[in-house]
N, C-alpha and C positions, 0 to 999 in steps of 0.2 A: 418793443422797439427800443426802449432805453437800455435794457439788459444786452441786446445785440450790439448797440453802439458801444457800451462799456467794454464788452468782450473784444470788439475790433480794435478799440483804442489801446487796450492792454496788450494785444498781439503785436501791434506796431511798436510800442514802447519797449516790449520785451526782446526785440530782435537784437538790440545792442547789449542786452544784459544776460543773455542765455549762456549756459555752460555748454561746452563743446563735446561733452563726453557721452556718446550713445552706448547702448548696450552692445554686447558681443554679436548679437543677431543682426547684422547689417542687411540681410536680405529683406527684412520686414520694413515696411514704410512707417506705419503707425505703431511705434515701439517706445516704451518708457526709457528714459535715460537712467543712468546710475550716477551716484555721488562719487566724487573723489576729493582729495584733500583741498582742491581749490574751491569746491562748491559747498562744503559743510558749513562754512561760517557766513554764507549769504544765500539769498533766494535762488533756488534752482527752477528756472522757467522752462516749461515745455508746452507745446500746443500745436494746433493746425488750423488752417483756414481753407474751407473747401467750397468751391463754386460748382453747382450742378445745374445745367440747362437741359430742358426736355421739351421735345416737340412730337405731337402726334396729329396727323391730318388724314382724313378719309375723303374719297371722292367716288361718286357713282352716279349713274343716270337715274331718271324718274321712272319709278315702277309703274306698271300698268294697274289702273284702278282694280281693287278687289270687287267681287260680286255685290258686296254690301255698300260700296261707295261710288262716287262719281269722279273722283279726283285722286290721282296717284301722288305719292310722296317720294322725295329723294331717298334712295336706299342707303345713304351714308349719313353719319352724324353731321349736322349742318354747322358745326363750329370747329375751330382748331384749338386743340389743347396745347398751351405753351406756357412755361414758367421758368423761373430761375431761383434756385435755393442758394442761400448763402449761410453756411454753417461755421461757427467758430467754437473751438474747444481750447481751453487754457487751463493749465495746472501750475500753481505756485507752491513749491514744497519748502518746508522749513524757512518761512518768509523771514528775511534779514537774520538767518542763522538761528531763529527761535523755534518754538514749538507749534506754530500755526502753519496749516496748509490751507489752500483754497482751490476751488474748482468751479469752472463756468463752462456750460455747454448750451449754446443758444443757436437758433435757426430763424431766418427770416425769409419769407416768400412773398413777393408782390405779384399780383395777378390782375390783368386787365379784365374789364367787364365783358361778359358774354352777351348773347342775345337777350333782350328784355331786361328785367330787373335783376337777374340772378348772375352771380359770379361763378362761372362754371369750371374754373381753372384749377381749383385746389381743395383739398381737405374734405371733411365729411359733409360740412354745411356750407362750403364756399367761402369766399372772401379772402382778404390778406391774412397771413399767418405770422404770428410773432411768438414762436415756440421757445419757451424757456424749459429745457429739459432738466438741467441741474444748475444750482447756484448755492454753494454752501462753503462754510469755513469749518475746519477741523483743528481742534487743539489736542495734540497728543501728549499723553503723560506716560509715566513710568509703567503703569498698569491700567490707566483709564483714558479713554479718548472721547471727546465730546464734539458732535457735529451739529451745526446750526444753519438752517436754510432749507432750500428745496433739494430733496435727495430721494433716491430709490433704495428701498430696504430689500435688497435681493434675498437676504437670509429668510425673511418672513413673507413669502408669496409675491415678492417683487412689487410691494406697494409703494406708491409715490406719496410723499408727505411734504408739507411746508411747516417744519417745526424743528424739534430737537431729537437727537439720538445719543445714547450713551452706551459705550462698550467697556466692559470690565473684564480684564484677563484674570481668571481665577487660577489658571496653571498653564503649562505649555500645551495642554490638549483642549482645555475648555475656556470659552469666553462667553460671558453673560451680556445680553444687550436688551435695551428697551427704548421706546420711542413714543412721542406724543406730538400731535399737531393737527393741522387742517388737512382735509383730503380732497384734492382737485378731482374733477370729473375724469373718470378712467376713459382713455382714448382721446382726450382733448388735445388739439394740435396748436392751440394758441392761447395766450394769456387772457384773451378776450372771452374765451369759453371755458376757462378753468372752473370758474364759480358762477354759473348762469343764473339769471333772476328766476324766481319761482313763478309758476303759473297758477293762479288761484281761481276761485269760482268767478264765473262771468267772463273769463278770458283775459282779465287784467293781469298785470305782472306785479309781483311783490318784490321784496328785497332779495339780495343775493343768497343762494343756497350755500351754506358754509358747514358741511359736515366735519365732524372731528374724528380722529383716528388715534388709538393708543394700542401698544403691543409690547410683547416681551418674549424672550426665549434664550436659547443657548446655541452656540456654534462650537463644533469640535473639529480637530484635525490631528490625525496620526499619520504614520508612514504608509498605511495601507487604505485610509478612509478619511473623508471629510464630509461636512454637511452641517445642517441646522434644523432646529425645530422650535415651535412656539405657538403663541396665540395672538390674535388681533381682533380688536373690537372697533366698529365703525358706527357712528350714530349721527343722525340729522335732526336738527331742531325745526326744520321747515315742514309744514303740514303737507301731506299727500294730496294730490289734485283730486283723486276720485273720492277719497273717504273723508277728506278734511280732518284727518287725525295724523298725529305724528307717527311716522313709520317705525316699525320695530327696529331696534339696533341689530346690527349684524355682528355675530361672533363666530370666528372660524379658527380652526386649528391648521397648521401647516408644517410640512416636513420635506426636506430634500437632502440628498446625499449621494455619494459615490463610494464604492468599495471594491478594492482589488484583492480578492482572497488569494489568488496566485497570478503569476505572471501572464497566463494565457486567458484570464477571465476578468471582465470588468462588469460590475453591476451598478445600476443607478435607479433612483426613484425621485418622484416629486408628487406631493399630495396636498390638496386643500379640501378640508371637510368643514362644511357649514353646520354649526350646532344650533344657532338661533338666527332668525331673520324673518323678513316678510314673507318668504316662501318656505319657512320651515327648515328642517334638517335635511341635508343632502350631500352626497359626494360630488363636490363641484369639480375637482380636477384630480385625476390619478394617472400617473405615467410610471410604468415599470419596464425597465429595459436591460438587455444583456448583450455584451459584445465578447464573443468567444473565438479564440484562435486555436483550433485543435491541431493545426499544423502551421509551419512558418509561412506557407503561401495560401492559406485558407482562413477566411474570416466569415463567421456566422453572426448575424445580428437579429435581435427579436425586440419588439416593442409592443406594448399594450397600453392604450390610452383611452380614458373616459373624460369627457369634457361636458360641463353643464354651464348654462348661462348664469352669470352673477353680476348683479348691478343693484344700485339703489333705485327703486322705482321713482322716488321723488326727483332724482337727478335726470333719469331718462325721460320722464314726462315733461320736464322743462323744455324738451325738444319736440314733443309730439303734439298732435292736434288735440283740441279739447273734445273729450268724448261726447257723442251725441246719440240719441235713440236712432237706431238704423234698421229697425225691423229685422228682416232676414238677411240683410246685406252684412258682410263681414268686413270689418275695418282693422287692419293689422296694427294701427296705431293707438287703439283704445287701451290696450294693457301690455305689460311686459310679461311674456310667458316663459316659463322655465322649459328648456328643451335640451336633453342630453344626448350625446352621440358616443358610441363605443367603436373604437377601431383597433385592429391588430395587424402587424406587419412582421414578415419573416424574410430575411434576405441572406444570400449566400454569394461570396466573392472569392475567386480563385485565380491565382497568378500562374502563368504558363511560360515555358521557354527557359533556356539556361540562365538568363539574367533577369527573369520576370518581366520580359518585354511585353507579353500579352496578359490581359486581364479580362475575365468573363464574370459578369455579375448578373444575378437575377433576384427578383423579389416578388412577393405576393402580398396583397393587403385586402382587408375587408372592413367596411364601415357599417354601422347599423344604427338606426334611429327607432325609438319605441313609438307606440301610438301617440298621436297628438289630438286632443280634443279642442275644438274651437266653439265659443259660445257667443251668441249675439248679445248686444248691450243690454237688452231687456231680459236676458236669461231664458227666453222661451224656446230657443232653437239651438241644438248642439249638432255638430258634425265631427266625426272622428276621421282623421287622416291615419290610415293603417300604418303599422310598423313597416319599415323598408330597409333593404340591404343593397350595397354596391360593392363590387369586387374589382380589383385591378391586378394585372400581371405585367412585369417589366423585365426586359432583357437588354443587356448592354455589353458591347465588346470594345475593348481599347487596345491599340497598337501604339506603345510609347515611343518607338524609334522606327517609324515607317519610312518610305521613300522620301528623298529630299529633306530628311531630318524632321519630318512632320510627326505630330501626335495626332492620330486619326481615331475617331471614336464613332460609334453608331449605336442608336438606342430605339427600342420600340416599346410603347406602353398601350395596353388595351384595357378599357373600363367598361364594365357591363353590369346590369342588374342581376341580382339573385333573388328570384321570386318577385316580390313587389320592389321596384327599382327605387333606391334612395335618391339618386341623382336625376331620375326620370329621363335619362338619355344614355346612349352608348357611344363611345368615342374611341378613336385610334390616333395616336400621336407617334410619329417617327421623325428622327432627326440624325443627320450625317454631318459630322463637323471635323475640321482639321485645324491644327494650331502649330505655330512654330515660334521658337525663341529668336530674339533679335539682339544684336550688339552685345553678345556674351552675357546675356541675362538682363540687360537694361530695359528690354521691352518684349513684347510679344504681339503676334498678329494672328487672328483666327478668322474663320469663315464657316458658315453652316447653312445647310439646306434643310428646311423642315416641311413636313406635311401633317395635316390634321384633318380629321373628319368626325362629324357627330350626327347622330340621328335620334331625334326625340321619340319617346315611347308613344306619344299621342298623335303621331302623323295619321291624317285621315279622320281625326276626331274634331267635331265642331263643338266650341265652347257654348253651352246653353245658358250660362249666367246663373244657373240655379245649383247644378251639380258641380261641386268643387273639383272633383277629379277629372272633369272634361276640360278644365281651363288651364292645364299645364301646357308646356311648350309643344308645338306641333310643326317643327321645321327640320330641315336637313341642310347641313352646311359642309363646305370643304375649303381648306385654306392652304396655300403654298406660299412659303416665305424663303427669302434669302437674306442672310445677315452677315455683316462684317464688323469686326471689332478689333481694337488695338489698345495697347497701353505703352507708355514710354517713361522712364525715370531719368531725370536730369540731376545727377549727383545724389546727395542725401536729402535734399530739401524740396524737390519738385516731382510731381507725379501727374501725368496726364492720361485720361482715358476717354475714348470715343467709340461709338457704335452707330451703325445705320442698318435699318431693316426695311425691306420692301416686301409687301405681301399682297396677294390676290385672293379674295374670298367670294365664293360663289354660294348663293343661298336659295333655298326653295322653301316656300310656306304653304300651309294647308289653306285652301280656299274652296268652299263648297265641296268638301270630301275628296279633293284632289290636290296634288302638289303643283304649285305654279312657280316657274323660275322667276327670280328677281334679278335686276341688273348687278353685274359684278362690282365688287368694291375693291378699290385700290388703296392700300394703306401705307403710310410712311411714318416711321418711328425713329427718332434720332436722340442721342444723348451725348453730351459732352461734359466732362468733369476735370476740373483742375485743382490739385491740392498742393498746399504749401505747408511744410512742417518746420518747427525750429526746436 
């Protein structure tokens, strides 16, 4: 809260002191300024203030009681989701003409209480959010830069730390870097959950979990390539809930890079490989991709990605229930399981017409999950969820200069199982949209009509409570939506965006081996965003 207030005050104070020199790219709203002779000997301020309001409400009748009950329930969510985010970003470059730079990025969300004790409006765990994304100072030198504060080290796996980072330029091509500091919970959305209290034996809470992180590596940049590689270690001094021992430190290697061997081919990669940790060695994340233009109007893209779960168990368990003996009942909060997925995507895009007016794109993708074994807390019962695959195919067509100056596009996406279905459902999504520029590029207006349907694989199957595979989804749904959106830019400093979507969803659920229609759901979703930059 205090950080957000500081950022807002700094934004207001900086309005009178900012330099008026933008970059040459006037069409972009969030864009860095450039120095000129007037700004080199004083602070160059730049930043933005963005307010985003969101509303979602559902309405439906009361469903007929199922065969196992005596009272039906409303077929829509019983609460309205509504919140406003206020985000402030502020950069101060060469403060007072010196060697110091500063960066603040903070977000505040206030949410009203939902039904009962829980705040249902925001975040992973509910409640108000005081998100401090970045807050650091940088002292630049002739060859060495030192950063202090909360920062994201994108070069080494995108890790967030509260600490110090040092960059040392060894040459025009190579820069060495190192960092050390505290490691806030990955995925935390508020300073109140960055370092949660530990949960120890008996369900009581101990002191704050304060993991430390240290890492180092090198970044490179040439005319044809850039990237970074290095190693990171994370360790927690707080005892693990289940074992009452200190969790093993985590050590991983990371590399990312981009290479253009020739003008028609771009290659990129991203990798995180765990060497040491509570779950042993593993390929945590690997992405390999290529973008190839065999002809001026043709583009081929390919991407392969493997993702594994990675977290500190002791941090995750601070948010989970205390493990209890459960017999043959499975509790997905007892432990943190590693689960990897492999995906591959291949796409083709072709421009047609004398001026490239039309574009046809298609792509196909496959996702695969290996076997997953679940074990009861007493270790006596194991159930294996078999490996599964899901495929999807997409086709899209675009007319950039259609009737009335509209940009019209249509797309269809089909998702289905290959053998054992990873998603356990098959779906079809189609969308037709039109967009037009307003006021010579100052704004745009768009509208779209969407249709989606899904059918679970377990339709007609009754969950028996013992066989896990019988308890996946067993419903069929169809949704028709109509959406309108627009944006408008007032000068260099103001940008407004608004959207409104109306949707109707029909749903059928399995009851006593047959599909039973439920009352239709009317959904309203609205978003309004106003941004100011200086």
